[in-house]
N, C-alpha and C positions, 0 to 999 in steps of 0.2 A: 406518490408509489418512490422510492426508494428501493435502487440498487447500485451494487456489491458489488465486486470484482477481484479476488485474491490468490492468489500462484503462490504455491506451498511449492520450495526446489530441495531438493534432495537430489545431491552428487554422488556418479556408484561409479565404478570403474569399467566398461566397457571393452569388449575384446576388437580389438582395430580394423582384424577382421570379418566384424561382425557387418551385414548390408541391411540386416533387419528392422525394420521403423514401422512403424504400424501408428491415430488414433480412434482410441476406445472413446465413442457419441453416450452419453445414457441420456435417459426419458429426462424429461424433466415428473421431480420428486416433489410432492407437498408432503414435508415433514410432518406439517401440523394437519397434514388429511384434512383441512379443510378449506383450502386452498390461500390462505391468509399471510400465509410463506412456505415459497419454491426454491429451489435451485435443483440447476441442472448444471453436468464438469463437461472436460476433457484430459483428458492424459498424453500426452505426446511425448513418446518414449526416446526422440534425437535430442530432447531438448532435457526430458526426465525433468517434465512442470505439471503438473496440476492449474491449468484456469475454472473457472466458479463463476459461477451468475442469478444471483437471490433477485427474488422478485419477494416483497414483502408491502401487503398493504397497510400501511405506517407514514407517520410525514414525521417519526424518530429516530435516536439513535437504532440502528441494525446488531446483530451477535450474529457473529458464523468464526464453528471455529471445528476441533475433533478432538477427539480422548482417547484412550488407550482401555480407561474403562468407565462407566460413568451410568445411570446416576451415582458421584461419587463422591454428592457435598459440593460440588464445584467446586473441587479441588484436582488441580493438573489440567486443566481443558485450556488447552492452545489457542486464544482464539485473533478472530479478528474485528472490529467492531466503529461502525462508523468510515469504513475506510479498508487500504486496506498495505498488513503491517507486515514485515519479512525479516523476522528478528534471530533467524534462523536456530532457533534454540528448536524446533519439532524436527518432525524426523518423521518420514512413513514406512511403511514394509510391504513390500510388494505379495501384492496374497493374502494378506494378513486384517481383519474384520477391524475396522476400527469405528469411532463413534463421530457421530457427526453431532453437535452440541449447538443448542440458536439461542438467541435470544432476541425482543426488542421493547422497546418502548410504542404502544400505540401512537404518542401524541408531543412525545419531549423530549429534544437535540442532547440533553443535561441528563450528563449519565444515574438519569433518581433508579429505583430497582426500577426490574419489569414486573413485578407478579408475578402470580402462580401461573395466569394465563395465558403468557404470553410468555413460553421457553421453553424447552422439553430437547431429546433425545431420539438419536436416531440410530440403527448399526448397518451396517453400508463396506464391502468391500471397494473399494472405489479405486480397482489396480485391479483384476486377472494374474492370480498366479500362470505366468506362459514357462514351460520347459522352456534351458536354454539348449539353442540349434550346435550341435555342431562343430568346427571347423577341420573342413579335412580338401584337398582341393580334388574337384572333379571337370569331368571331359563339358562342353561347351550343352547345356541343359534346352531342348523346346520346348517346359512347361512354363504355360500360361500363373503366372501371379497374381491372383485372385484375390479380390477386396475385399472385408468383414463388409456387409448389408447390412441396414441395423435398419428396422420396423419403426415409423410413430407407433404412436399410442393411439390403440384398435378399441375404441366402445363397445366390445358384442352384442351388449343388449341398451348398442343406444341409448342410453339411463346416466352410464359411466357409476354403474353399480356392478357392472366386470367388464373390470379391461385390464388389455392385456399386448406387449412390445416383446420383439423379441431381438435377434440377431441371427445369420445365419455367417458357420467360419470356412471357406469351403477350403481351408488346405487340411483343417481336422473333418469339412463333413460331415458338419455336430451344429442342432439349432441348437439357440436358449434360447430359454419363456419365459416374460416375466408376466404375472396375474398379481391382479390387487383387486377383491370380490369385496368389497357389504357385509360381509357374513363375518357370524362367529361356528358358523357347518364344515362342514365339510366341501372341498375344491374340483369339480371334475372339469377334467381340459384335455385332446384328443384330439385328432383329428379320424379323416374316413372321406374313402374315395367319393362313394355313394349317400346323403341326407337328404333328408332326413330319409329313418329307412326299415321307421318300427325299432329305434334302435339294436340290429344284426350286422355285427363286424362291426363299433368302433376303435380304435383303439388310442384304448383312453389314460391318459395316470389321474386319485383320488389320491387326497392330502388337507392335507388341515394344520392345526395348533389346539391340540386338545386342553383342555384346561385346568393339568396341572402343568401346561410349560412344553410339552415335549410336542414336535415335531412330526408327520408323519407322510408317506406320498409313495405310494404302489400303483403298481401296471396291470392295468385290468382287461380284458374284450370283453366287452357284451356281446351277449346271445338272444336278442329281441325284451321284448319289455318287462325282468327281474330285473335279478339278483346278477349286475357284471361279476365275469368267470378269473378270479384270477389268475394272472400271470405264470408258471412258471420261469420263463427268460423274465427279468425285471429289466428294460430299459427306461425305463421314466429315471430319470437321477437327481434328487432334489441336493440340493446347494445351501439355499438356510430357508428359510420360515419366520415370519413371524406374525403379532396375530395384536394389534392395538384402538383403539377406539372406534372396534365392529368392525375393524378391519384387517380385512387377510393378505397378507403380500407372500406368493412364492417366488422361488428362482427356481430354475430343473432343466433337468438340456437330456437334448437324447440324440443315435444319431441318427442320420435322413437320416441310412436305408442298414435296420440291426441284423438284419437275416434270417431273422426268426421270422418264417414265411405261415406260421401256422395261425397266432393272432396280433400280428404287429401291422401296420402302415406303409410302403415308402412313402417319401417323398418326394415327390417328384419338379425335376426343374423346367422352370419356362412353363408350368401350367398349374392351377387354379386345383385345391381340395380345398376340401370342408373342415371347417373348424369345428368342433364341437364341444361344445358348455354344460355346466349347468353349476351348482351347488343349494343349500337349507341351508334354509335362516339363522339354526340357530344349532342344530342337531351336528358330534360329529359322528356319532354309529352312522351309521349305511343306508340310514330311509330316502323315502320316495318325496322329491321331488318337491312335485306339483310338476301342474303346467307354469308359472311366474316364474322360474327358476331354469328354464335351459334355455337351448336353442343351438342354430346353426350359423353358422356365417362357412363366404366364400369367396379366397384372396389366394395370389398366387401368393406364396413366402418368398421360394428363390424366385428372383427373378431369368429370366433364358440373355449371356451374356457370350455377345458374337466371340467367334475364338479372331484370337490373334496371330496373322500372319506373319510363320517360324524364321527367326533367322539366326545365321551362323554369326558365336559371335566369344572373344576373349567371358571371363566371369566380371560383373562390371560389379560395384558399385555403387550402379543408380539407385534411385529413392521411387520406388514403384507407389505410385497414387493414389490411397482411396478411391470413395465412394465418397464426396462431400456431403454431412446433413450437414444442416439447420438446426438450431435450436427456432422451439417457436413463439414466432413475434406477434404481439399482443400489439394491431396498426393505430387500432383504436386510443390507448392506451388504456382502454379498460375490461377487454376482456370479451367485446363483442364482437370484431373484426379479427382473427387469430390468421397465419400461417406461418409451414410451414416447409422444406420446400429440399432435393437435392439438387450438385448438379454431375450425371454421370461425364467423365472423361472421353469414357470411350469413345460413346455413341455420338457425344458434345451435344445431351440434353439437358435441357431443367424439367424435372418433375414437381410440380407445386400440388399443396393441400391445403383448400382453408378453412377452414369453419365458422362462420356466421350466424350472430342469434336474427334466422326472419325468416319468411314462409316467402319473400317476393324472391326479387332480382341480387344474383350477385355477381359484379362487375370489378374487375381484377386486370390490372395489365406493369406495362412502364416504358418511362419517357426519360429521352433526354435529358431537356426540359421543362421543370416542375413547381410548383402551378403556374399556371402559364396560357392561362384559361380554356383550358382543357380545347387547346391544338397540339393535333397530334402525337397522343398519347396511342398507343398500341396498345389494344386492351380483349380481352375475354367477360361476353357475360353470358351464365349459365343459370342455372339453377333444378328446380322437381316444380312439377306445374303441380296442380289438386289431382287431376289422372292420374297419377305417378310418374308422369313420367317426363325424362329429364331433358335438358338442353346442353349445347354451350355453342356459340360463337364466337369469331373472329371479325373485332369491330376497327376500325379510326377512328379514332374521335375530330372535327373539326373544330371545333367552338364549343358555343354554348347553344348544341344542339341537340335534337337526334344523331348519333352518330351511325357514321356509312361502311356499313355491312361488305368486309374485304372480300372482293373474289376469289381473292386466293384463303383457306379456310387453316392457318398454320397451328395453333390452338388446338388441340385435340383429347378429348373428357378422356377416361377410363375410367370414373365412378360416379356416382352419385347421390343424395341421401339425402331423407327429409326428413327430423323425429324432435317430438319434441319442439318445437320452431325452430330449430339446429339444421339449418343445411349445411353442408359436406361436399364439397367439390374435389376430387383427384382429379388433374390436364398437364399435360405435357405443351412443349414445344422445342424447337429447336436451340441450340442457340443465336444462328444465326441464319436465319431461314429463308436469305439471300433473295426477299419478296423489297424488294428495295421505298416502290414509291408505299409499301403503307406500314413495315413493320422494322421494328426497335432493334439494331442487333444487341445484345447481351455485351460488353466488356468482362475480358479479364483481371481481373488486379482494379478496376477501377470502378469508384461507385455508377448508383444508376436508381433512379427516382422507380418506388417502385406506388401505382396510383390503386385507391382505389375505394369502392365505394356498392349502394348496395339499397337494398327498398323495403322499409319494412313488411311489407305484408303482397306489395302485388308484382307474381311474375310477370306483370305487361311493361314495355321500357319507358317508365311510368319516369318524372321529374324524381330525383332521390334525397331532394333540400338536404340542404346546408350539415347537418347533423352528422349525417350517414358518408359520409366520403372525405377521401383524406388519400394524402404523399406524405410517403419516408423512406428516409433518405441509408443507399445500401451495395453494400461491394457483395451479390450473391457471388462472386466465380471468385476466392481467394488468387493473388498474382500468385503462380509455382514458382521456385528457383528453379534455372535453368540445371539441366542434370549432364554430369562430365560426361563427355568424347569418351565415344566408346569403341572398342574395332573392329571392323565388318570386314569380311568378305564380301565381296560383291557381288550384291543381292538383284534382284529386279520385282524387290517389294516396290508397292506404293507407302508413299510416307506423306505426301498430298493428304488436306481431302478433298474427296470426288469433288469435281467441277462441275455443274447443271451444265448444261449447251442448249441455245432456241434455236425455236424455227417459227418463222411466221409464210400461215398458209391461205392460198384464199383474201390475199390480201387483209390483212388479220378477222378475216371467221373463225380459223380454227387455227388453231396456240398449241405447240406442243413443247416440252421440254423434258427433259433425260437425263440421268447421272446410273455411274456405274459405279457398281460397291462392290471389292475389289473381295475381300472378303468370303460375302455373299455366291460371288460371282455369279451377279445379278445387273441387271438395268431397270429402272425406275423411272414408268414414264407420268405425266401431266397434262393431259390436253381438254383446252379448255375451245371449245366451240359455237357459236352463236345458234343454239339452235333448242326445241326439246323433245327433239324423235332422239334416235337411235342414231347410237357413235359410231362409228367404225376404224379405225386402224391396223394398221401389218407393214409390214416388210415384204419384195419381191426383187433375186437376180434380175428379172427381169420384164419390167412390169409393160404384160402385151397379151391384149385380151382375156383379161382376167384372168391366166393361166399361175394354177403351183404357189397365191401371194399367202404368205401368214398370218393372219388378222385379228385379232379381240373386237366384238361388236359387245356395246354398254348399248342401256335403258335407262330413264328414274322412271318407275312407274308407282306412284302415290308413296312418293318422298325415299324410295325404295331402289337403291341401283344395283345390278347386272352386267357381268362383262362374261360372255359365252365366246369359247376359239374353234373357229370356224380356216379353213382349207378353199378356196378358192376352184372353182373343174369350170372357167371358161366361163359364157357369161350369160348367167342362173345363176337363180337361186346360192349361197355356198351350199358343203356340210359338213356339216360340225363335226369334229374331233370329236375319237373319241377318251382321245387322253388331254386332260385344261388342263393346258400350261402359262396359262394368261391366271393372274391371282387380282386378284380385285381389293382394292383398302379402304376407300375411299368414292362415293360417288355428292352431288350433291347438282339442281338444276333449279334456278331461279335471277327474276331478270331476265326469263329467255335467254338461261349461257348455263352449258350443261359440263360441268365438268370430273371428271376421272384419273384417279392415281392405281396403277393399277404398276408392276411388275412379272416380270419373265428373267429365265435362265440364257445365258448366252446360249448354249446343248441341251433342251428337253432330253437332247437321246428319245426325240421321239421322232419320225420318219417324215409325219406330215408339217413338220415344222420347221423352218430355216433356223440354220447354222449360226449364229454370225458369234464371227472369230475376232480379235483384239488387230487392229488398224488394215483390216479389213471394208470397200466402200459397200454402201449402197443404200438402192433405193430404199424410198418412206414411197408408204399408200395410204388412202386416204378416201373415209363417203359420210358421208348422213344424208341426213332425213326432215326436212326441215323439223317438221310436226310430230310424222309420225311413227312410235313409237312399235309395229309394225313391222316386221322385216317387208319389205313389198320396196322398189327402187326407190334409188336415190334420189336426191335438189341433187346433190352434189358430191362431182368426184374427182379423184385424180394426185396425181406423184409427185411429190419434187424433183424439178428436173435434171437435181445436179445430185449423184448419190453422197449417201454422209456417213461420213466415214464415226460409228454410234461408240466405241470403245476403239482408243487409243491404240496405238504400240505400244511395249512395253519398252522404258530405257532403262539400262544398265550401265553403272555408273559407280568410278573405285573411286577410294573418300580413299586419298593418303588419310595419315596421323599429321598432327599441326607443327612442327620444329622451327618454327620462328620463334624468338625470342618477340617475348612481349607483348606477343599476341593469345588478346583469350579467345579460347574456342568454346561453341557450345554444339548440341545436335546435330546438327549435317539433314537439310533438309531440300530435299527432289524435286524437283519445280516440272514432274514428270508430266509430259506430254508438249508439254509449253516452252517450247525450243529452245531460245537465248536466252529464254530469260532467267537471270537470275532467284529474284525477290518475288515472293507471294504475300502481299498480304488481302488483309477482308477475304477469305475466302477465295481463291485464288481472283478477284475480283478488281484485282490491283496489282496488276503485274509492270516490274519494271531489270535494266540490266542500266548499263555505263561502261564506257574506256575510260582510256585514259592515254593521248598525248603525252609523249613525253618532249618529244620534238618541239614544239608548239605550246606544250604547259595547257592543254584546252583539256575540258570533259564531253567527254559526251551522251546526252542517255538519253532512253528508248522508255517511253512508260506504252501502254495496254491500257486499257479500262474495259470496264462494262457500264457503257451506260453512254450518252446521243447529248449529254450535258455537257458542262463545262466539267476541266480536272484540272486540281490543283497539288502541287509536284514542290520539297522544297528539301531545307536541315536544319535544325535548330542545336547549339551547345547541351541546349539542356531541353529533356522535354521529360511530361509536357507542362508550361509555363505559365496555364492557362493565357494559348495563341500571345502572349509575351520574346519578339524575339526571335521570332522562325522569316526567313529567309525564302524565300516562293515563289513558283510563278504560277501565272494558272488562263492553262491553254483552252482550246479544243479546234472543233472544225461543222463550223452552220455558211457554207455553202466556196466555206473560202478559208485558210485555214487562220489562225488566232493564236498569241502569247505573249502575257505581260508579267512586268517585274514585281513582285509584291513584298513590302515589310509589314510585319505584323505587330500592334503593340496594343494588345491585349483584345476582347473580348465582340468584337466591335468589328464592319465594315473595311477591309485591309484598301489602303490606298496607294495607287501606283505611282513608284519608286520614280522624277522624274529623269532617273539615266537608265537605261533597258541594257540591261549585263546581260541578258539570255540571247539567245540567235537560233530564230526558227529555222528546224532544215526542212523537217514536212509535215504531216496529219493529213489524216482520214480518216470516214465513218464507214465502217464497211459491217453491213449482218451482226449494228446494237452493241456492236467495240467501238471506241476510239481510239487510235492510234499517232504519239508524237515520239518526234525526235527535235532534240533541241541541245544548244551546246553553249557555255562559259567556259572563259577562262580559267583560270584555278585560282586567281588573285585578279581585280578585277578592281581592286585601290578607289572601291567604296565601302564605303565602312559598313554600310546596311547589310552589306552579301561575308557571308564566311569566305573565310579565305582557306583554301584545301590545300595543306601541306603534308608531305609520306610522312606517315604513318599516324597523323589528326585521324578524329573517330566523331562523326558526328551521330546526330539521330534520323533518321527520314520521317516528314511528314509528308501526309498524303490525306485528300479526301479528292473528291468529287460528284457533280448534282448530275439532277437529272434535266436539267435548263441550260441552255448557252448562254451567254453572256450578253447584257444587248447594251451595258453602257460603262466603261472602263473599271470607274469608282462608283457604282447599286451593282450591286444584281446578287438571284438566290442564294439563301444559305444552305450549304451541304448537304447532302442525301448519308450521306456516309462519311464519315472521318477516323485518322486514329494518329500513331507514330507506331515506330519504332522503338522497342521495349533495352535492344541492345545498341548502342553505337556500333555503328558498322566504316571501316577505317577504306576512305576512299582510294586514297595513294596508296601504293605497296611505300612498305620500309623505307628498301634500297631497289625504286627501279633503273632497270639496264642504262646506262649512256649508246644508244643511240649514235649511225650517221645517218643523213637522209635519202642517202641511196638503199637503205636497206628499212627502212621505216619501215613500209607494209607489208611486208613477214614479219617483221620483229612484234608491230601492231599484232597479229591477228598473236604470236605467242607471250605478251605479254595482256590480252583479251584472256585467254586461256589462261595464266594465274590470276589474275582476275577475278574471272570466276569464280575458279576454285576456291579462293578467299571468303568469297562470298558466301556459297555453296555453306562454306565454315563458319558462315555468322545466321545462325537459325533468328525470324525477324515473326516475332509471337505478335499478334496482329490483334489489336482494341476493339 
């Protein structure tokens, strides 16, 4: 299959005060309607370029281009053949329709005639017209800029005869739809709050292209199984229509809420609604469609978007990044295994949709290294069983054997279907699940391997065979350029991603972790208990005699989980709360371990509940029954003997405007709740800070890492370089602290340097965290060490493992690693000379300066 990428560049004069930017992504268009010639594209307004991707079932030359008039006896077509040519003679006008002209030769790369069956034209508006935004002075705004949300192609009839895609523009509160239907008759499309409902109160548009070439679209309300009623207020608006090769294509739009209360249905945000569809296979007269040409489909057209915390700011030229959508990727190159995805930067979540030509199980995952004999692939395996039930589970591959089920399920199924021997799964996962043992964090701006497999027939986890598996390298999340710094007023808004906290209770039989979501003001908990009976978790201000405990009690029966809110009132069965404030989100029971995920508000406004205050410690109480789901006396119970601060107190930090010459600054990142640590990597799992002693030319480093294994830390002038020329140390705590000096020479086990230029000052391992403090001279006179000079900048290199070093020249590979994408200035440009007597107080002052410099350099985690 040949693939051509063509960029057409046109220059426009733009206002220097404009701050708008968007990327418009198209769905895949089958320009020949057969799937032999497919094209998708996107338009980048900031660079004013169009990027095309064509996929053509041929081994010969491929032609693609544009024309103002077509067909036109092949006159004045602007085309690229066999590659990308930019001769500068063509141009595009925004908001005007243009013709795509295409052709290919089925076998030859010589520029022979294509023949009548291998060429055509297609009319489309590539760049929607956008009204210019007037520039004006304004007061600081708290408005959230919402991205345009694009859908995947949905086969409403599951056969490909009725397909729809759409997008929602939050700025205009408008939805735009495109339907492609295998018919020459009328096409109906609409929405309903309840369906099927005997065709009562469906808000629909009916349109098509008549035999004389004229198009039509009208707004109707259905009133039962009879002719629909024409709406007096026409709110479905036709944009364009075409009919070719027995396929009708309609593009139209409507407001999310038309305010026509009598006849229209308002489309909700964050809630499902029914799409109703129908068509007549031949007639444009409004005749009955028949049973085979109609249906309903439930979908959430507009995802709920969490509110962004408000901050005061001056007008900014910062670019608002949209949700990034991928094109359809044929992983096997044949179209039997296809995937599309998008990344939502606000939630740091990736959503995937796979379509596989199988009725068996489907496997999809990621890996840092592949192929790798199926070692350490982070995968989800799902499908639809013969009885119609769907499934998806999180696994870790451990070689060429049955994969191991992950105890923490991080791949989440959204929906699944199986029709016409095609299985379709839609699921999501967090970019970094914080499951260091079993999951792979997906990096930003760096490639990762997609690993895929499926069984052609069986839902049993049988071997896939050599023809039904593979790997594919792709950068799932493009690197995003740093946002220009903005002036901010003092704010206590959380900028750092929330960091999970962990507790092991009863010698590891009861594990709990939690995370605080500042935008929702909720605490989210995960508990894992070695039991198959009921599980209780809660809080108490004074854990005595089971008085006044605010607890949630959950069970898993026959695979179904429940969670209920209780209040204890002494040494007896607790009372169920009339207001249920604990919300269950996930449950499982496998291999004798029960797992729940749930959340609640800090303040539920329920006098039966304990109010959780920021910065204030509280007792965690717990209990469970080893085997019984009936709420009888517990097998084990207790409380954590030390109070726990579930939500750190807000930290307010003044951010000065950088004025130092030659200093490059990016958006500041506050290390909220992390004390003196100025930099955070890996979603807060790797924290670091440093100080500079100008009297003795020494640098002191302090790292705190969420691991009980070895910790790697170092520097590089250039990164990444396949682990070449990194100046690093590896240390940890294994009954005693250790620290060794290394110089990396590639993706192999580094060897210790003959001269150790780093001195370990302290080491500890407490509550799952390893902390190291060490120092070195700015100039060690070692060719394998980086020499630090005032104003010199380096990349930070970091890594860690779950296992300690057992031999200086042979230890386990890291479980997580990365580098800072921006260079950091370790020593300020002009350190103030000091007298020895003033060193102590001045060092504190220097640390403040260095910390502010550090905060002004935002480190992107990889």
